[in-house]
C-alpha positions as CSV (number, residue, x, y, z in Angstrom):
1,M,-23.1,19.9,1.3
2,L,-21.9,16.5,0.2
3,S,-19.0,16.5,2.7
4,Y,-21.5,17.0,5.5
5,V,-23.6,14.1,4.3
6,V,-20.6,11.9,4.2
7,K,-19.5,13.0,7.7
8,L,-23.0,12.3,9.0
9,R,-23.0,8.8,7.5
10,I,-19.6,8.1,9.0
11,L,-20.7,9.3,12.4
12,V,-23.9,7.2,12.3
13,S,-21.9,4.2,11.1
14,E,-19.4,4.5,14.0
15,Y,-22.2,4.6,16.5
16,A,-24.0,1.8,14.8
17,F,-20.9,-0.3,14.9
18,R,-20.3,0.3,18.6
19,L,-24.0,-0.5,19.3
20,A,-23.8,-3.7,17.3
21,T,-20.7,-4.9,19.3
22,R,-22.7,-4.6,22.5
23,V,-25.4,-7.0,21.2
24,P,-24.7,-10.6,22.2
25,K,-23.4,-12.6,19.2
26,P,-26.2,-15.2,19.1
27,V,-28.7,-12.3,19.0
28,R,-26.7,-10.7,16.2
29,R,-26.9,-13.9,14.2
30,R,-30.7,-14.0,14.6
31,L,-31.1,-10.4,13.6
32,K,-29.1,-11.0,10.4
33,T,-31.8,-13.4,9.3
34,L,-34.4,-10.6,9.3
35,R,-33.9,-8.8,6.0
36,A,-35.4,-5.5,7.0
37,I,-33.1,-5.1,10.0
38,S,-30.1,-6.3,8.0
39,H,-30.9,-3.9,5.1
40,G,-31.4,-1.0,7.5
41,F,-28.1,-1.6,9.2
42,N,-26.3,-1.7,5.8
43,L,-27.7,1.7,4.9
44,V,-25.6,3.3,7.7
45,K,-22.7,0.8,7.4
46,D,-21.3,2.1,4.2
47,D,-17.7,1.0,3.9
48,A,-17.1,2.8,0.6
49,Y,-18.0,6.2,2.1
50,R,-15.9,5.3,5.2
51,V,-12.8,4.4,3.1
52,R,-12.9,7.5,0.9
53,H,-13.7,9.9,3.8
54,A,-11.0,8.5,6.0
55,F,-8.5,8.5,3.1
56,N,-9.3,12.2,2.3
57,M,-8.9,13.1,5.9
58,L,-5.6,11.3,6.1
59,K,-4.3,13.1,2.9
60,A,-5.4,16.5,4.1
61,R,-3.9,16.0,7.6
62,Q,-0.6,14.7,6.4
63,A,-0.3,17.3,3.6
64,Q,-0.6,20.0,6.3
65,E,2.0,18.3,8.6
66,L,4.5,17.7,5.7
67,E,4.2,21.2,4.5
68,A,4.9,22.5,8.0
69,M,7.9,20.2,8.2
70,A,9.2,21.5,4.9
71,S,8.8,25.1,5.9
72,F,11.3,24.7,8.7
73,R,14.0,23.1,6.5
74,E,16.5,24.9,4.3
75,R,16.7,23.8,0.7
76,V,20.0,22.2,-0.1
77,P,21.7,22.1,-3.5
78,E,21.8,18.4,-3.7
79,S,19.8,15.6,-1.9
80,R,21.5,12.7,-0.2
81,I,18.8,10.4,-1.7
82,H,19.7,8.5,-4.9
83,L,16.7,7.1,-6.8
84,V,17.0,3.9,-8.9
85,V,14.0,3.6,-11.2
86,D,13.0,0.4,-13.0
87,A,11.3,1.4,-16.3
88,T,12.2,-1.7,-18.3
89,V,8.8,-3.2,-18.5
90,A,6.7,0.0,-18.3
91,D,5.0,2.2,-20.9
92,F,6.0,5.8,-21.3
93,S,3.0,7.2,-19.3
94,Q,4.2,5.3,-16.2
95,V,7.8,6.6,-16.6
96,S,6.3,10.1,-17.1
97,E,4.4,9.9,-13.8
98,T,7.4,8.8,-11.8
99,V,9.8,11.3,-13.4
100,S,7.3,14.1,-13.0
101,S,6.9,13.3,-9.3
102,V,10.7,13.4,-8.9
103,L,11.0,16.8,-10.7
104,N,8.1,18.2,-8.6
105,Q,9.8,17.5,-5.3
106,F,9.9,20.4,-2.8
107,S,13.4,19.5,-1.9
108,S,16.3,19.7,-4.3
109,A,16.4,17.0,-7.0
110,A,17.9,13.6,-6.1
111,K,20.4,11.8,-8.3
112,V,18.6,9.3,-10.5
113,T,19.5,6.1,-12.3
114,L,16.7,5.3,-14.7
115,F,16.7,1.9,-16.3
116,I,15.0,1.8,-19.7
117,K,14.5,-0.9,-22.4
118,E,14.4,0.9,-25.7
119,A,17.0,3.4,-26.9
120,G,14.4,5.8,-28.2
121,T,13.0,6.3,-24.8
122,K,15.9,8.5,-23.8
123,E,15.1,11.0,-26.5
124,R,11.4,11.0,-25.6
125,L,12.3,11.7,-22.0
126,F,14.3,14.7,-22.8
127,I,11.6,16.0,-25.2
128,S,8.9,15.6,-22.6
129,F,10.9,17.0,-19.8
130,P,13.0,19.9,-21.1
131,E,13.9,20.9,-17.5
132,L,15.4,17.4,-16.8
133,D,19.1,17.9,-16.0
134,S,21.1,15.2,-17.7
135,A,23.8,15.6,-15.1
136,L,21.5,14.4,-12.4
137,F,19.8,11.6,-14.5
138,N,21.8,8.6,-15.4
139,I,20.0,6.8,-18.2
140,V,20.9,3.1,-18.4
141,H,19.7,0.6,-21.1
142,S,19.3,-2.7,-19.3
143,V,17.1,-5.5,-18.2
144,F,16.5,-4.6,-14.6
145,G,18.2,-7.1,-12.3
146,A,19.5,-7.1,-8.7
147,A,23.3,-7.1,-9.4
148,R,23.1,-4.6,-12.3
149,A,20.8,-2.3,-10.3
150,L,23.1,-2.3,-7.3
151,G,26.1,-1.7,-9.4
152,E,24.6,1.2,-11.3
153,A,23.2,2.7,-8.1
154,T,26.6,2.8,-6.4
155,R,28.6,4.0,-9.5
156,F,28.6,7.6,-8.2
157,Q,30.7,6.6,-5.1
158,L,28.0,7.5,-2.7
159,A,29.0,8.8,0.7
160,K,28.3,6.9,3.9
161,T,25.5,9.3,4.7
162,E,23.7,8.9,1.4
163,Y,20.8,6.6,0.7
164,I,19.4,4.5,-2.2
165,L,15.6,4.4,-2.9
166,F,14.4,1.8,-5.4
167,L,11.3,2.7,-7.4
168,K,9.4,1.2,-10.3
169,A,7.8,3.2,-13.1
170,G,4.4,4.2,-12.0
171,D,5.4,5.0,-8.5
172,V,4.4,8.6,-7.7
173,L,6.3,10.3,-4.9
174,N,4.5,12.7,-2.6
175,R,5.7,16.3,-3.2
176,Y,7.4,16.2,0.2
177,A,8.7,12.7,0.1
178,I,12.4,13.5,-0.3
179,T,12.0,16.2,2.4
180,A,10.4,13.7,4.8
181,F,13.1,11.1,4.2
182,E,15.8,13.7,4.7
183,H,14.2,15.0,7.9
184,S,13.9,11.4,9.3
185,I,17.5,10.6,8.3
186,E,18.8,13.6,10.3
187,S,16.4,13.2,13.3
188,G,17.1,9.5,13.4
189,K,20.9,10.1,13.4
190,Y,21.4,8.3,10.0
191,P,19.6,5.0,10.5
192,D,20.6,2.0,8.4
193,A,17.3,2.1,6.5
194,L,14.0,3.9,6.7
195,Y,10.6,3.4,5.1
196,S,7.2,5.1,4.9
197,D,3.6,4.0,4.4
198,V,2.2,3.7,0.8
199,T,-1.1,4.0,-1.1
200,T,-2.3,1.9,-4.0
201,I,-5.2,3.3,-6.0
202,V,-7.2,0.4,-7.4
203,D,-10.0,1.5,-9.7
204,D,-10.3,4.8,-7.8
205,I,-10.5,3.1,-4.4
206,P,-7.5,3.9,-2.2
207,V,-5.8,1.1,-0.3
208,V,-3.4,2.5,2.3
209,E,-0.7,0.2,3.7
210,C,-0.1,1.5,7.2
211,R,3.0,-0.4,8.2
212,P,4.1,-1.2,11.7
213,E,7.5,-0.4,13.1
214,F,10.3,-2.7,11.8
215,C,9.4,-6.4,12.4
216,P,11.8,-9.0,11.0
217,D,9.5,-12.0,11.8
218,Y,6.7,-10.4,9.8
219,L,9.2,-9.5,7.0
220,Y,10.4,-13.1,6.8
221,E,6.9,-14.5,6.1
222,Y,5.5,-11.6,4.0
223,N,6.9,-8.8,2.0
224,Y,5.5,-5.8,3.8
225,L,8.3,-3.6,2.5
226,P,8.1,-3.9,-1.3
227,S,8.5,-0.1,-1.9
228,S,9.2,3.2,-0.3
229,I,12.3,2.0,1.6
230,C,15.6,3.8,1.7
231,F,18.8,1.9,2.3
232,K,22.1,3.5,3.6
233,S,24.5,3.3,0.7
234,D,27.5,1.8,2.5
235,L,25.4,-1.0,4.0
236,V,23.9,-1.8,0.6
237,Q,27.4,-2.0,-0.9
238,G,28.4,-4.5,1.8
239,L,25.4,-6.8,1.3
240,I,25.7,-9.6,-1.3
241,L,22.4,-10.6,-2.9
242,P,22.1,-14.3,-3.8
243,D,22.3,-15.3,-7.4
244,V,19.0,-16.2,-9.1
245,E,18.4,-17.3,-12.6
246,C,15.7,-14.7,-13.4
247,A,16.0,-10.9,-13.2
248,E,13.6,-9.7,-10.5
249,G,12.3,-6.2,-10.0
250,V,12.1,-3.5,-7.4
251,E,9.8,-5.3,-4.9
252,A,12.0,-8.4,-4.8
253,I,15.2,-6.3,-4.4
254,N,13.7,-4.3,-1.6
255,H,12.5,-7.4,0.2
256,A,15.8,-9.2,-0.1
257,L,17.8,-6.3,1.0
258,A,15.6,-5.7,4.0
259,I,15.9,-9.4,4.9
260,L,19.7,-9.4,4.7
261,L,19.9,-6.1,6.6
262,S,17.7,-7.4,9.4
263,S,20.5,-10.0,10.2
264,C,23.1,-7.3,10.8
265,P,23.9,-6.7,14.5
266,N,22.2,-3.7,16.2
267,V,20.5,-2.7,12.9
268,N,18.4,0.5,13.1
269,I,15.5,0.6,10.7
270,K,13.1,3.6,11.1
271,H,9.5,3.9,10.1
272,I,8.0,7.2,8.9
273,P,4.2,7.2,9.5
274,Y,3.4,9.2,6.3
275,T,2.1,8.0,2.9
276,L,5.0,9.2,0.8
277,L,4.4,7.0,-2.3
278,E,1.4,6.2,-4.4
279,H,0.8,3.7,-7.2
280,I,-2.2,3.6,-9.5
281,T,-3.4,0.3,-10.9
282,R,-6.5,-1.2,-12.4
283,V,-6.2,-4.5,-10.6
284,T,-5.3,-5.4,-7.0
285,P,-1.6,-6.1,-7.1
286,E,-0.4,-9.5,-5.9
287,R,2.9,-10.0,-4.1
288,P,4.1,-13.6,-4.6
289,V,7.3,-14.4,-2.7
290,S,10.3,-13.8,-5.0
291,Q,13.2,-16.2,-5.6
292,L,15.5,-13.4,-4.3
293,A,13.6,-13.4,-1.0
294,R,13.6,-17.2,-0.7
295,Q,17.3,-17.5,-1.3
296,S,18.1,-14.6,1.1
297,L,16.0,-16.4,3.8
298,K,17.8,-19.6,3.2
299,L,21.1,-17.8,3.8
300,I,19.8,-16.1,7.0
301,G,18.1,-19.3,8.1
302,A,21.3,-21.4,7.9
303,E,23.0,-18.9,10.3
304,R,20.1,-18.3,12.6
305,G,18.5,-21.8,12.8
306,F,15.3,-21.8,10.8
307,K,13.9,-23.3,7.6
308,I,11.1,-22.0,5.3
309,R,8.1,-23.8,3.9
310,E,5.2,-22.6,1.9
311,G,2.6,-20.5,3.6
312,V,-1.2,-20.6,3.3
313,S,-1.0,-18.1,0.4
314,K,1.4,-17.6,-2.4
315,E,2.2,-14.2,-0.9
316,T,3.5,-15.8,2.3
317,L,6.0,-18.2,3.7
318,C,6.1,-20.1,7.0
319,V,9.3,-19.9,9.0
320,Q,10.0,-22.9,11.2
321,W,12.6,-22.4,13.9
322,E,14.6,-25.7,14.4
323,M,14.5,-27.4,17.7
324,D,17.3,-29.9,16.9
325,G,16.0,-32.5,19.4
326,F,15.3,-29.9,22.1
327,Q,12.5,-31.3,24.2
328,P,12.0,-29.2,27.3
329,L,9.3,-30.0,29.9
330,V,6.3,-27.7,29.4
331,S,4.1,-26.9,32.4
332,I,0.6,-26.2,31.2
333,I,-1.3,-24.3,33.9
334,I,-5.1,-24.5,33.7
335,P,-7.2,-22.7,36.4
336,T,-10.7,-24.1,36.7
337,R,-13.9,-24.0,38.7
338,D,-16.6,-26.5,37.8
339,Q,-17.8,-26.3,34.2
340,V,-16.7,-29.9,33.8
341,D,-17.8,-30.3,30.2
342,L,-15.6,-27.4,29.1
343,L,-12.7,-28.7,31.2
344,R,-13.0,-32.2,29.8
345,Q,-13.0,-30.9,26.3
346,C,-9.9,-28.8,27.0
347,I,-7.9,-31.6,28.8
348,E,-8.9,-34.3,26.2
349,S,-8.0,-32.1,23.3
350,I,-4.5,-31.5,24.8
351,L,-3.8,-35.1,25.6
352,E,-5.3,-36.6,22.4
353,K,-4.5,-34.0,19.7
354,S,-1.0,-32.7,20.8
355,S,2.0,-34.3,19.1
356,Y,4.4,-32.9,21.7
357,Q,4.5,-35.3,24.7
358,N,6.9,-33.8,27.3
359,I,4.3,-32.0,29.3
360,E,2.8,-31.7,32.7
361,I,-0.7,-30.3,33.3
362,L,-1.2,-28.3,36.5
363,L,-5.0,-28.2,37.0
364,V,-5.6,-25.5,39.6
365,N,-9.0,-26.1,41.4
366,N,-10.4,-22.8,42.5
367,N,-13.4,-23.7,44.8
368,S,-15.2,-26.1,42.6
369,E,-18.5,-27.3,44.1
370,E,-20.1,-29.8,41.7
371,I,-19.9,-33.5,42.3
372,E,-19.3,-34.1,38.6
373,T,-16.2,-32.0,38.8
374,Y,-14.7,-34.0,41.6
375,D,-15.6,-37.3,39.8
376,Y,-13.7,-36.0,36.8
377,F,-10.7,-35.1,39.0
378,S,-10.7,-38.7,40.3
379,L,-10.4,-40.0,36.8
380,L,-7.6,-37.6,36.0
381,A,-5.6,-38.5,39.1
382,D,-4.5,-41.8,37.4
383,D,-2.7,-39.9,34.7
384,S,0.9,-39.1,35.8
385,R,1.0,-36.1,33.5
386,I,-1.7,-34.3,35.4
387,K,-1.3,-32.7,38.9
388,I,-4.4,-31.4,40.6
389,I,-3.6,-28.6,43.1
390,D,-6.1,-26.6,45.2
391,Y,-6.3,-22.8,45.4
392,P,-9.0,-22.5,48.1
393,Y,-9.3,-18.7,48.0
394,E,-11.3,-16.0,46.3
395,F,-11.0,-16.0,42.5
396,N,-7.9,-14.0,41.5
397,Y,-6.6,-15.1,38.1
398,S,-3.2,-13.5,38.7
399,A,-2.7,-15.1,42.1
400,I,-3.8,-18.5,40.9
401,N,-1.3,-18.6,38.0
402,N,1.5,-17.2,40.1
403,F,0.8,-19.9,42.7
404,A,0.8,-22.6,40.1
405,V,4.1,-21.4,38.6
406,T,5.8,-22.0,41.9
407,K,4.6,-25.7,41.7
408,A,5.7,-26.1,38.0
409,S,8.7,-28.3,37.1
410,G,9.0,-27.1,33.5
411,D,11.4,-24.5,32.2
412,F,8.5,-23.3,29.9
413,I,5.2,-22.2,31.2
414,A,2.0,-22.4,29.1
415,L,-0.9,-20.4,30.5
416,V,-4.1,-22.0,29.2
417,N,-7.8,-21.2,29.9
418,N,-10.1,-24.1,30.7
419,D,-12.2,-23.1,27.7
420,I,-9.5,-23.8,25.2
421,E,-9.7,-26.6,22.6
422,V,-6.7,-27.7,20.5
423,I,-6.9,-27.6,16.7
424,S,-3.2,-27.8,15.5
425,A,-1.5,-31.0,16.6
426,D,1.9,-29.2,16.6
427,W,0.7,-26.1,18.6
428,L,3.2,-26.8,21.4
429,E,6.2,-27.3,19.1
430,T,5.3,-24.0,17.3
431,L,5.1,-22.1,20.6
432,I,8.2,-23.7,22.0
433,S,10.3,-23.0,18.9
434,Q,9.5,-19.3,19.1
435,C,9.7,-19.0,22.9
436,A,13.2,-20.7,23.0
437,R,14.7,-17.9,21.0
438,P,16.7,-15.7,23.4
439,E,15.3,-12.5,22.1
440,V,11.7,-13.6,22.5
441,G,9.5,-13.2,25.7
442,C,5.8,-14.1,25.4
443,V,4.3,-16.1,22.5
444,G,0.6,-16.2,21.7
445,A,-1.5,-18.4,19.5
446,K,-4.3,-17.8,17.0
447,L,-7.6,-18.4,18.7
448,Y,-11.1,-18.8,17.1
449,Y,-14.6,-18.6,18.4
450,P,-16.6,-21.8,18.0
451,D,-18.1,-20.4,14.8
452,D,-14.7,-20.2,13.2
453,T,-14.3,-16.4,13.4
454,C,-11.1,-14.9,14.8
455,Q,-11.1,-14.2,18.5
456,H,-7.4,-13.4,19.0
457,G,-5.0,-12.3,16.3
458,G,-2.6,-10.5,18.7
459,V,-3.3,-7.6,21.0
460,V,-3.2,-3.9,20.1
461,I,-2.5,-1.5,22.9
462,G,-4.9,1.5,22.8
463,Y,-8.1,-0.2,21.6
464,G,-10.9,1.0,23.8
465,G,-8.4,3.1,25.8
466,V,-6.6,0.0,27.1
467,A,-6.1,-2.9,24.7
468,G,-8.1,-5.2,22.4
469,H,-7.7,-8.1,20.0
470,A,-6.6,-7.4,16.4
471,H,-8.9,-8.8,13.6
472,K,-11.6,-9.8,16.0
473,N,-14.5,-11.5,14.3
474,F,-12.7,-11.9,10.9
475,E,-13.5,-15.1,9.1
476,R,-11.1,-18.0,9.6
477,S,-10.2,-18.0,5.9
478,S,-9.4,-14.2,5.9
479,K,-5.8,-13.1,5.2
480,G,-6.4,-10.0,7.3
481,Y,-4.9,-6.6,6.8
482,M,-1.7,-6.9,4.8
483,C,-1.7,-10.7,5.4
484,R,-1.3,-10.1,9.1
485,L,-3.8,-12.9,10.0
486,I,-1.7,-15.6,8.3
487,T,1.9,-14.5,9.2
488,T,4.0,-14.6,12.4
489,Q,4.9,-11.2,13.7
490,N,5.7,-9.0,16.7
491,F,2.8,-7.7,18.9
492,T,3.4,-5.7,22.0
493,A,1.0,-8.1,23.8
494,V,-0.8,-11.4,23.4
495,T,-3.6,-13.0,25.4
496,A,-3.0,-15.4,28.3
497,A,-5.9,-17.5,27.2
498,C,-3.0,-19.4,25.5
499,L,0.4,-17.9,26.2
500,M,3.9,-19.4,26.5
501,I,6.8,-17.9,28.4
502,R,10.0,-19.1,29.9
503,K,9.7,-19.7,33.6
504,E,12.8,-17.6,34.2
505,T,11.3,-14.6,32.3
506,F,8.0,-14.9,34.2
507,L,9.7,-14.8,37.5
508,K,12.1,-12.0,36.5
509,V,9.2,-9.6,35.8
510,G,7.3,-10.7,39.0
511,G,4.7,-12.7,37.2
512,L,1.1,-11.5,37.0
513,D,0.0,-8.5,39.0
514,E,-2.3,-10.1,41.7
515,E,-2.8,-6.8,43.6
516,N,-4.1,-4.4,40.9
517,L,-5.1,-6.7,38.1
518,T,-6.9,-9.7,39.7
519,V,-9.0,-10.6,36.6
520,A,-8.6,-8.4,33.5
521,F,-5.5,-7.0,31.7
522,N,-3.0,-8.9,33.8
523,D,-1.7,-10.6,30.6
524,I,-1.3,-7.3,28.9
525,D,0.6,-6.0,31.9
526,L,2.8,-9.1,31.9
527,C,3.6,-8.6,28.2
528,L,4.4,-4.9,28.7
529,K,6.8,-5.8,31.5
530,V,8.5,-8.4,29.4
531,H,8.6,-5.8,26.6
532,T,10.5,-3.4,28.8
533,L,13.2,-6.0,29.2
534,G,14.0,-5.6,25.5
535,L,12.4,-8.9,24.6
536,R,10.0,-9.3,21.6
537,N,6.5,-10.7,22.1
538,I,5.4,-12.9,19.2
539,W,2.0,-13.9,17.8
540,T,1.9,-16.9,15.5
541,P,-1.0,-18.1,13.3
542,H,0.6,-21.5,13.0
543,A,-0.7,-22.6,16.4
544,E,-4.5,-22.7,16.2
545,L,-7.0,-23.3,18.9
546,Y,-10.6,-22.7,19.8
547,H,-11.5,-20.4,22.6
548,H,-15.0,-20.6,24.2
549,E,-14.4,-17.2,25.7
550,S,-15.0,-16.6,29.4
551,V,-17.9,-19.1,29.5
552,S,-16.9,-20.2,33.0
553,R,-16.2,-16.8,34.5
554,G,-19.1,-14.7,33.3
555,S,-19.4,-11.0,32.5
556,D,-17.6,-7.9,33.7
557,R,-20.6,-5.6,33.0
558,K,-22.6,-5.9,36.2
559,G,-22.3,-5.0,39.9
560,A,-19.1,-5.5,41.7
561,A,-17.5,-7.1,38.7
562,R,-18.0,-3.9,36.7
563,I,-16.5,-1.7,39.5
564,R,-13.5,-4.0,39.6
565,F,-13.2,-3.9,35.8
566,M,-13.3,-0.1,35.7
567,N,-10.6,0.1,38.4
568,E,-8.4,-2.2,36.4
569,I,-8.9,0.1,33.4
570,K,-7.8,3.1,35.5
571,Y,-4.8,1.2,36.7
572,M,-3.6,0.3,33.1
573,K,-4.1,3.9,32.0
574,K,-2.1,5.2,34.9
575,R,0.7,2.5,34.8
576,W,1.2,2.2,31.1
577,N,-0.6,5.3,29.7
578,T,-2.5,2.9,27.3
579,H,-4.9,5.6,26.1
580,E,-2.0,7.5,24.6
581,F,0.3,4.5,23.9
582,K,1.7,4.4,20.3
583,D,1.8,0.7,19.7
584,P,4.9,-0.2,17.5
585,A,3.0,-3.2,16.1
586,Y,0.1,-1.0,15.0
587,N,0.1,2.4,13.2
588,E,-1.0,5.8,14.4
589,N,-3.0,6.4,11.2
590,L,-5.3,3.4,12.0
591,T,-8.4,3.7,14.2
592,L,-8.6,2.6,17.8
593,S,-12.4,2.5,17.9
594,R,-12.6,-0.6,15.8
595,E,-10.6,-3.8,15.6
596,D,-10.4,-4.1,11.8
597,F,-7.3,-2.0,10.9
598,A,-9.5,0.7,9.3
599,L,-8.1,4.2,8.8
600,K,-9.1,6.8,11.4
601,T,-12.2,8.7,10.6
602,Y,-11.5,11.6,13.0
């Protein structure tokens, strides 16, 4: 009976959430001041029920799928996975949990190097686990450190097709973890590394880390791979970890190895969308950046041309790509129609707050009618950095920007809405330094609503059947899901409200689609076309701006605008299959009905 009550509350909560998002934001703020309405909404908006219910559904679904996977595999006498377990600072109960999960594997037992601190622990292990095969377990008395761990892990002369998985005492492997790793190794044709999702149980509340596909930019600024990652043995043996004064544990080693591996040419790192590891703790674990990671990033940065500085949290860093005096001309394209107060705010914030000066602003006038607008144009005409060009045709966002690009002199194009307001003085340097990288296509900024909640934290393909903004309405101070609101990372798409792209790339993909996507989703389509070239699209939180969203254009929910909007949705689904798209920057275990990185509840 209880399960039906939970499901009913979840269902009502989902509909309440969807209904609330349709209410205009000013109205929602007023409703919050009425206690009765606020209290009534909170009765159905029960996050604790949602989290537990979604987690239980995830476990049940994945257990069924993993069991089916295992049933089609033959048991082999010896696994190709070698486990290295750090038990030097753990109590016996934690060691017991990890060793039990290893012995309980559906697949054949892996080779294990177990690091322990006290000599007596070895005897206790054998007493507690009489079935433990001493030939498979290599017990090492040591303070766990990077060099020693790697040395012991490779002492068995592992074959090129064997892998190393670093664990810490207290990590509990899913019964089918080794089976899933083995299956992914074979189906992935022996990738250089592979990793899964993980769960941390904090005071009986599950916190699932649903990781994206491999993203080096994200990895550089935040350790999103502290555990449950297997490295190919021959590559690990070829990597040299930097020397650090202190011995650092499993999370630091995994992070450093992944950073070093990411710099290898044509590296192949595979993601397994199953929670194969669980860790139980009483407090929410913090993940400060290790010295191993810092030193590894300095080595990679010296080769690739970036430096690191402190991030906004002790868990994160900020990677600054060096420009070395590179000062390209940036053509900032701003379509506008009246709304002179918004336009003035936009132009003045760019001219007065931006530290980068080598710019031209192409102000595209699309049938403005108000006298105040033309008076303001007259004032701007005296500024040599500003060119006012007319587009005297029906509003077509794609066509307007394509037209302006043909008039642009810069090698870098910045598409900017007329309702944007600059916050970060170095926003242009930040975007340029990312966009100048040869492997990068489009670069997007972090945008806020005027009330300092997040409007754009990257675009997830699949939200609402097409696409939507990640972390929408999160507080400006929020770190976001897995620190994703405060770290640079790959996204399949970013919004053209503030987007930079090389002019050469823009022209190569044919610009914006002015035939099928005249108003909406043309930026998503552009990013997907760039993505098909093999280029990475980047979102960075280090360029911050306000976005007074769509004030000048109006709503897509009435009359002819609604018909046009629905046709654009149909086109995106037909062209890109967005309703079934598996976004590599997201995770298939996360919901597409909300923009908050919650687990699926269906």
